[in-house]
Phi, psi and omega in degrees: 000140182280140175235155173302144181250135175285128183242141177221184182304321185291327183246008182302312182299313182295312187280331184249300187292325182261012181292146179282342182235167175302145180241123172270113178267124176257107173274123189213175172210149183296336181274357185269114181302308179299330177295321178291329178287321183286333184307306180296327179292316178297322178297318179295317179292328176299320178291316183297321183256026180308128180086350180246321179220133180256147177246126177242133179250129179235119178282116185293333179288328182267335185235061183298326182294317179293315179300321178294320178301321179274001180056044179291123180244342178214150180231153000290142176234130181245134175233135176258122180246130176218132183053044175068014183233138173287120183248352180193161177203163180203137177242136180090175179234109181255021180104175184294321185308304180298325178294317180296323177296321177299313179297316182298319180301326188254353180297330182282350179279348185305142182291000000 
């Protein structure tokens, strides 16, 4: 079963850019309340969409360069990367429904 993977500068290329399926990047921080709420939902969706959509978690406090590259201004911020390109994004946590729709939109892109 797939679980969200912690991503940092050292494994970003391997885990995100070279992934065979779309990757939902969750930019988060431990002090962020909505980030703590979205975490279990993303973990559940990672299991549900195993092999179709991958979930990567990036701590904005530890990986400022990556967050800056994506121009993250508020968290939680989600970016969907497929074939090295950002194909979708979402800021904030509006509940499970919008997240599941995001995953569903991109599950069909899997290689």
